C-alpha positions in Angstrom: 0.0 0.0 0.0 1.1 3.6 -0.6 0.7 6.4 1.9 -2.1 7.9 -0.1 -4.3 4.8 0.3 -6.8 4.6 3.2 -5.9 3.0 6.5 -7.7 -0.4 6.3 -8.6 -2.8 9.1 -9.6 -6.4 8.2 -12.4 -7.6 10.4 -12.5 -11.4 10.6 -13.8 -14.2 12.8 -15.4 -17.6 12.7 -18.9 -18.4 11.6 -21.5 -17.0 14.0 -18.9 -15.1 16.0 -20.8 -11.8 15.6 -18.8 -10.1 12.9 -21.9 -8.3 11.6 -22.7 -6.9 15.1 -19.1 -5.5 15.4 -19.2 -4.1 11.9 -22.5 -2.3 12.6 -21.0 -0.7 15.7 -18.1 0.7 13.5 -20.6 1.8 10.9 -22.6 3.7 13.6 -19.4 5.7 14.2 -19.3 6.8 10.6 -16.7 4.3 9.4 -17.1 2.8 5.9 -17.7 -0.9 6.0 -16.8 -3.0 3.0 -18.2 -6.6 3.4 -16.7 -9.3 1.2 -19.7 -11.6 1.9 -22.0 -8.9 0.4 -19.6 -8.5 -2.5 -19.5 -12.3 -3.1 -23.3 -12.1 -3.6 -23.0 -9.1 -5.9 -20.4 -10.6 -8.3 -22.6 -13.6 -9.1 -25.7 -11.6 -9.9 -27.2 -12.3 -13.4 -25.2 -10.5 -16.0 -21.9 -10.5 -14.0 -18.9 -12.0 -15.7 -18.2 -14.3 -12.7 -21.6 -16.0 -13.0 -20.9 -16.7 -16.7 -17.5 -18.2 -15.7 -19.2 -20.4 -13.1 -21.8 -21.7 -15.6 -19.0 -22.5 -18.1 -17.0 -24.3 -15.4 -19.8 -26.2 -13.7 -22.7 -26.3 -16.2 -26.1 -24.6 -16.3 -27.6 -26.9 -13.6 -26.0 -24.6 -11.0 -28.6 -22.0 -11.9 -32.1 -21.9 -10.5 -35.3 -21.3 -12.5 -34.7 -17.6 -12.5 -31.2 -18.1 -14.0 -29.6 -17.0 -10.7 -26.9 -19.0 -8.9 -28.5 -21.8 -6.9 -26.3 -21.4 -3.8 -27.5 -24.6 -2.1 -26.8 -26.7 -5.1 -23.4 -25.0 -5.6 -22.5 -25.7 -1.9 -23.5 -29.3 -2.3 -21.4 -29.5 -5.5 -18.2 -28.3 -3.8 -18.7 -29.7 -0.3 -16.8 -33.0 -0.7 -14.9 -32.1 -3.9 -11.7 -30.0 -3.1 -10.9 -29.6 -6.8 -14.4 -28.2 -7.5 -14.0 -25.8 -4.6 -10.7 -24.6 -5.9 -12.2 -24.0 -9.4 -14.9 -21.9 -7.8 -12.5 -20.0 -5.7 -10.3 -19.3 -8.7 -13.3 -17.6 -10.3 -14.7 -15.8 -7.3 -11.6 -14.5 -5.4 -10.2 -12.3 -8.1 -13.7 -10.8 -8.8 -14.3 -10.2 -5.1 -10.8 -8.7 -4.7 -11.4 -6.3 -7.6 -14.8 -5.2 -6.4 -13.4 -4.7 -2.9 -10.6 -2.5 -4.1 -13.0 -0.5 -6.2 -15.4 0.1 -3.3 -12.5 1.0 -1.0 -11.2 3.6 -3.5 -14.7 5.1 -3.5 -15.5 4.8 0.2 -13.3 7.5 1.7 -13.6 7.8 5.5 -11.0 8.4 8.2 -10.2 4.7 8.0 -12.1 1.7 6.5 -13.3 -1.7 7.9 -13.0 -4.6 5.5 -15.1 -7.6 6.6 -13.1 -10.7 5.4 -14.5 -13.8 7.1 -11.9 -16.2 5.5 -8.8 -14.0 6.0 -7.0 -16.7 8.1 -7.8 -19.3 5.5 -6.4 -17.2 2.7 -3.2 -16.5 4.7 -2.8 -13.0 3.1 -3.0 -9.7 4.8 -0.8 -7.5 2.5 -3.8 -5.5 1.5 -4.7 -4.3 5.0 -2.9 -2.4 7.7 -4.3 -4.2 10.7 -6.4 -7.3 11.6 -9.2 -7.3 14.1 -10.5 -10.7 15.1 -13.9 -11.3 16.7 -13.5 -14.2 19.0 -16.0 -16.4 20.8 -15.7 -19.9 22.4 -16.4 -22.6 19.8 -19.3 -24.0 21.9 -21.1 -20.6 21.6 -20.5 -20.7 17.9 -22.2 -24.1 17.7 -25.2 -22.9 19.8 -25.6 -19.8 17.7 -25.4 -21.7 14.5 -27.9 -24.3 15.6 -30.3 -21.5 16.5 -29.7 -19.2 13.6 -29.5 -21.8 10.7 -31.7 -24.4 12.3 -29.1 -27.1 11.8 -28.1 -30.1 13.9 -25.1 -30.0 16.2 -23.2 -32.3 13.8 -23.9 -29.9 10.9 -22.8 -26.9 13.0 -19.6 -28.7 14.1 -18.9 -29.6 10.4 -19.2 -25.9 9.5 -16.6 -25.0 12.2 -14.3 -27.7 11.1 -14.3 -26.4 7.5 -12.8 -23.1 8.7 -9.6 -22.0 10.3 -9.3 -22.8 14.0 -9.8 -20.3 16.7 -6.1 -20.4 17.4 -5.2 -19.8 13.8 -7.3 -16.7 13.7 -5.9 -15.4 17.0 -2.4 -15.9 15.6 -3.0 -13.3 12.8 -4.7 -10.7 15.1 -3.4 -7.3 15.9 -6.5 -6.7 18.0 -9.1 -9.1 19.4 -12.7 -8.4 20.5 -14.3 -11.1 22.7 -17.9 -11.1 21.7 -19.2 -12.7 24.8 -20.2 -9.5 26.7 -23.3 -7.3 26.8 -23.8 -5.0 23.9 -23.0 -1.9 25.9 -19.7 -3.3 27.0 -19.0 -4.3 23.3 -19.9 -0.8 22.2 -17.4 0.6 24.7 -14.7 -1.7 23.4 -15.4 -0.6 19.8 -15.3 3.0 20.8 -11.8 2.4 22.3 -10.6 0.7 19.1 -12.1 3.5 17.0 -10.0 6.1 18.8 -6.9 3.9 18.4 -7.6 3.4 14.7 -8.1 7.1 14.2 -4.6 7.7 15.7 -3.1 5.1 13.5 -4.7 6.5 10.4 -3.5 10.0 11.2 0.0 8.8 11.8 0.0 6.9 8.5 -0.9 10.0 6.5 1.2 12.5 8.5 
């Protein structure tokens, strides 16, 4: 990154850790939030080049009756097929990265928050200045997943096992938010980090 680029914090964490809650608290402070999960849905909308590439790679049966990507069918297709998952990622990751960079250039702000759930899995952080990890005990993740997605304990555990471990995420963190507290306490923690990030951003551009 050059000094003219915005100070960027990657927000990451395991499934059902509360990343959206933390991101919303930063957004309430006026900080631009760029969410790669949202971008991942945008780049496969009808008419987008990435969707055409997916159809070429996997066939038209990955589309639903409205010619949109059938996410459930796609997930089933790649779940037990590492090669298929790699083909899909080779299509999606560059498209997501390009869109993220474009949105970042347009977003402005004193600093920016980039929500990147799979940052630890990708093992890259050259495009951000700092990493903030939302951390919760794995048992709480399981409970939240079962309630949120109405899945069995076994399915919830399988979702966790498909991601980086809690220790792997902590290992890449510059800052950690323990999302096991009441919302007021969480808000205070975010306000504290906000002040720190403003100082970092000012120092970067001084």
